[in-house]
N, C-alpha and C positions, 0 to 999 in steps of 0.2 A: 266561479270564486271573484272580487273586486279587491284590485289593492291600489291603492292610492298613496302617492311621498309626496309629504310638503315640509317646507323648511316651516321651523319653528326661530331659528336667530343661528348665530355664528356657530358652524360645528351642531349642531344641534337640529334634527329632526324627527318627523312624525312618520309611520304607516299607518294608514288606513285600510282595516281589512273589513270586507263582507262576505260572510257564509250564510250561502241559500242552502235553501232545505235540498236539493239535488248534492249538494258539493258535500253532506255528511254523513245522508238515510241508505246508501248505497251500506256504508263501514258499517253503522248503526244494527240492523236487521242482521247483518255476517253476525256480530257481537253476539247477536241474540240469539240466533240458529245456535251457537256452541254455548252460550248457558242455557238451552230447552236441552241441548244434548246431556244434561250431566246434572243439572236440578232437582233439587231432592224436593219434591213435594206432596203432601199427603191425599192418598187416592188416586196416584199417578204413578205410573213405572217411569222410571230414568229414561228421557228422552221421546217419551208418550206427553207430556203436557201441552194443554192446548197453545199454540202462540199466540191467543188472545191474552191469557192469563199469564205468559210469561214477561210481553207487553206490558200490559198492567201493573205488574210487578218492578220490572227492572227496565222500562225503558226511559224514564227518565235521568237515572243514574249516568246509562251508557252513552245516551246525545252529550250528555255533560262531556263525558270522560275522553270518549270519540273528538270532539270538537276542540277540545285541551288538546290533545295529539296532533289534530289536522293543523290546528293555528303556528302550535310550535313547530312543526316539519315545515310547514308552508313559509313562518318569518326566517327561517336559518335558509332555504333554498331559494328565497327573494335575495337575501341578502347575499347568499353565494350569485349567483346570478347578475345581478347588477354592482357586481364586484366593489361592495361597497367595504370598507375599510372602518370597522367600528370602532370604537374605546370603551371594552367590557361588553357586558351583552345587554341585548334591548329592553326597557321596563315595558311593561302592561301598563299603561295610563290609566286607560278609559275602557270599559266596557258595557255590556247590557245585559248583560245576566239575570242581575236579578230582577229588572225590569218583564222579563217574560216569562212567557209561562208555555213549559216546554213542553209540554203534553201537546202543543198547537205545532208543534215542528215550526219553530220561529228565525228569522232570518236575525243570526248574530253582527252584532257590530264588534270592533276593538280596534281601539290606539297603541300602539306600541312607541316608544321613544329614543331614539338612538342617539349617541357619541358619535362624532366622526372622527379619526383620527388624522393628526392635520401633517403633512409632509413636513418632516424635520431636518436641515441640513446644520450640522455642527463643523465649523470650521478650528482647526486648532493648528498654531505654527509653534517654532521656537522661542516665539515673544511674549510667548503665557508660561510663566513661570509658577513653577510648585515648589512647595520647600520638603526636602527631606529630612529627618530628624535622625543623627545617627547619637544614639545615647550613651553617655558613660557606663562603665563598667568602674565602680570606685570603690574603696578598700571598705567602706563602710556596709556596702550591698554584703560582701564576699563574707565579711563576719558574722554577716545576720544568716547566711546562708550557713555555714562553721555549726553557727550556735542553733540553728533548729536540726539540724542532723545530729548534733550530739544530743538533743533534747528527744527527738522523734524515736531513736534506738537505745537510750538510756534506759536503767530500772531500776525496782527498786530493791536494794539490797538490806541485812539484817546489819545491825551497827550495836557495838557493846552498850554504849551510852547516849542519852537524848542530850538531842541540842534542838536549840529554836526551829530546824525545820522539821523535825521528827516528826514519823506519824509511829500514834501507838493504838497496841489492840489490846486488851482488856478484860476485868471481870469488873463490872458496876453494881455496885451496893447501895440504898439506901442507907446512911450512918445514921440515922436514926432506929434504924430496925436491919442488923446485920445481918439477920438470915436470910434477908431478902435479897435475892440477888435481881437486879432488873436485866441485866442483858452480860449473854457471854462472852460477848465479843463485840463491844463498845470500840469504835471505833475515835480516836483526838488525832486532829490535826496542830498542833503545834501555835503553827502561823495566826491558824484562826481565833483560839484563845481569845478575848477581849480586856481580861484584867493584868497589868502586868505582873503583881506582886503573885498569880495564880500561875503564870506561865511561868517564872523563873522557878515555883513548887515542879515545876515538872523538867526542867531541865538539870540535866547530871545522873540522871537519874538509870537505872539498867532492870532487866525483866524480873520479876519478883516485889522488886520496890512500891510499898503504894502510897497516894495523896490522896487525903482530903479536902477538899475543896468546894467553898459557893456554886453549887450549880447556878445560880442565876447572873452572878457578877461572871463567872469564864463565858457563858453562852449567852447573851440578853435577847440572841435570835431565838424566839420558840423554836423555831423549824429544828435550828441545828441540835439544843437541847431535845426535841422529842426524838431524834435518830438517835440521840447516846444513849437515853435509857430506853429506849423500844416503845410510846407510849405516843399518843394522840395527842395533838395541840394543847384541844379543850381538856385533856385529861391530868395535865400537868397540873403540881399544887400551888398555892402561893409560896411559898417558900421551901428551899430543899437543897443538904447536904450531901456531897456524893463521897463514898470511900470507894478508888479505884485502883486495882491492885494490875499491874504490867504485864502481858504477857508473851510481848513482841514487840520491838523499836525498829523501824525501817527507816531508812532515808531516800531520796532521788538521789540516783549518781548520774552523771551525762554519759554518755558514751565517749568513749577516748580515740584521740585521732590514731588510728595503725589498720593494721593489713584487715583486722576480722572486718572493721566498719565497712572500708572502703570497697571488699568482698560481698556485703550486704548488700551494699546501696547497686555495685552496677555489675557484680557478677566475679567469679573467680580471676583476679589475678590482672585484671581491666587496669587498676588503679594501683600505683607497686611502690608509691612515695608522695608525702606529704605536699611536695612540689606539685605532682602530677592531679592531687586530688585538689589542690587551690584552678589550676587552670580548667581541670575539666566543671569545675563549680562554676569559673569565670566565662566559660562556653554555655552552658546552661544560663546564666545570666545574662548575656549576649543574645542570647534563642528567642527569650523572652522578650528581653527588650524592642529584640528586631519585628518581634511579631508585632508589637505594642506600637511601634513606629509605622508598622506598614498599613494598621488599623485606622493612626491617624491622615496616615498618605491617601486611603481611600475615601476618607471622608474631605480632606483637601482636594482631589481631583472631582469627588463629586459636587462640591462646590465651585471649583473652576467650572466642570462643565454646565452645571445649573442656570449658572451668570450668561452661557452662551446660547441658550437657548430664549427665544423671543416670538411667543406664539398668546392667543386670549383663545383658551380653552373655555368650554361648556361650560360654567360654572355652575349653572341652575341644575343642569342636569347631572355633572360630577357627585352635588351634593344629595342628589335624587338617590342616584346611585351607592353611594356609601352610609342613605338610610336601609336601603333595599337588603343589601348583601352584609350588614350588620348582626352579629348571631343575637345582639339583643335590642327592643326598642330603642329608640335613641332620640332624645329632646331635640327641638331647632337651638335650643342653648348649645350643648354639646358636642351638635353638626356645626356649630359656626366655630367653634372652640378649638375642632379637630379638623376642620378644613383646610388650615395650609396647608398641615403635613401631610395629607390626602393629597394636596392638590401638587408638591414637592414629590409624591412618591409617582404619580400619574406621569409629571415630569419627566423623572428619571428612568421610567419604564420607556419613556419615548425618546429620550437620550441614546439608552444601551440598544435600543433595536435599532435606533439610524446608524451606528456603530457597526452593531454583529452586522446588518445588512451592506454596507459600505465597504467594510474589509473582510466578510465573507467568512465570518467568525465561527467556525464548529464545536463541539464539546465530543469528541470522541467517548468509543466503549474506555480506550484505554484511562480516559481523561477520569472516567467513572470510575474505572477500576483504583485507579490513584489515591482516588478523592476518599474511596471508603476505607483504602489503606489506612490513612490518615485520620481518619475515625477511628477505628480500630487501635489504632495505637495511641491515638490523644485520650481513647476512655482507660485506657491500663499504665499510660503513666499517672493518673491522677493518683491510682494506685502504689505509687513506687515501681511501677514493674517497666521497665526501660528497652531491654530488648525481648522479642520475639522470633521463635522460628517462623521464615518466611510462607512457609506453605501451611502456617497454622493462620498468619496475620492475611493469605491470601482468601483460605476456605470462610474465615468469621466474615470478609471482604464480602463475597459472596452474598450472604446472608442478610449484612445489612444494606444491599443494593435491590435484594427481594421486597424492602418497606418500601411504596409508595411515598409514602410522605416522605423520608430517609433518601431515598434514591431524588426525587425532587428537591431537595434542599441541596443535595451537593451538587449534581447538574446548574442550581442557579450559581453557585458558588463559584464553581469553575469558571462558568463562562462570566460573570461578573471580574476573575481571575484573569482572562483572556481579554477580556475589555479593559481592562486597568493596564498589561502588559502593552496592549495598542496603544493609549495613553499617554503611556509614560513615555516612547518611543517619539510621539510626535510635539511633546511638549518639553521644554527647559527645568529638568532638575535639579532645585537647587540644596548640594548638601548643609547641613546644620549642625556643627559639634554642639550637642547640651545634656546639659548634667541630667539625673533621672527625676530630682525634685524641681529643675525649673520645668520641668515635660508634665510634668504632673500640674504642677500650677498654669502651666498652658491651657492643658485640658479641662482643667476648673472653669479659668474664666472665658472658654469658648464656649461652654454650655450656658 
């Protein structure tokens, strides 16, 4: 097997491989003998078919398969032997598979292209400044949280007399055909009734009262009307007067700010007064705002690091790599538009690898477990569950780490977190107090 290495351009090389018959036929013959042992061919017992027949039936496919395996293994071995630090995986750019007759046991020629990973050195000092935003917890945000909790833990209650906020349930009749009931449980949200005069007819009513009204004036939206009378939209008549007999009157009542509510949210007697409740809300808002601030800090650190890297990467190779690695076929126009983002991602990987190597950053098993526990806790927080037994969290965290994709995501997040910690100690962090409104504006401006 002949291997030649040539430079194509800056950090861009080619490896040419020539594979002669003697490089692959021994393995081909071995595979054909294995096939013979199990081949089911009419007229022959398993393992007794002539090798000439086995060769005629399978040789071509086996040669291509074995050549591919040999080539893949040899290119990886060569890169390791030559200590070549590559950018991603090699790309097969040329081969003569379609130009040769496999039956003749030909010579195969292939060319792989490589991107070479450059040596990167990131120099940071206290002269490098990165902003850290301390987002204020304002009264308006606290009130929004209070309203949220009052609504999410509120409930519908029966009331004696209807108001404009009432939800009615009742029997619906065609007024021109009183014996025909259209719906036994027709629901009317008075807030949805469009005609002001008709809405006024419904207000101040009690269970058992009836209202006669023009259906299309009350519900010009045909979908609303079709739901009320239990008919398809295309089945609605051109005009319709309804008689509605009220069976129940409900209204939504917000939860009261009391011990019962606090126990529902946080558990028994964790919060015992309105003041403690407000303090707890402020802590929640601060924790959420701190997360947003950390996200912004990561973005600003990333920009600072990218400004420190000065390297000309093999863009032609990287564009081909982007196209090869894509799950769907990308046009040249899409490649050109997406390439700047891809190029930044490659530079970011180089930077992180350099910092990790220089500072000997390691992600331990304990780091992985803590990361998995964070995943578990965040999942339950989405359902309003903030307190879980530690043993239960540990058990679920172990299951999370068995998922290869999730474990890789946690590893990358923990690695980035540790790199960020190193960088924060190397640069000067400038604390800046800011309102939440101005912080959001800043994020939008930077997008």
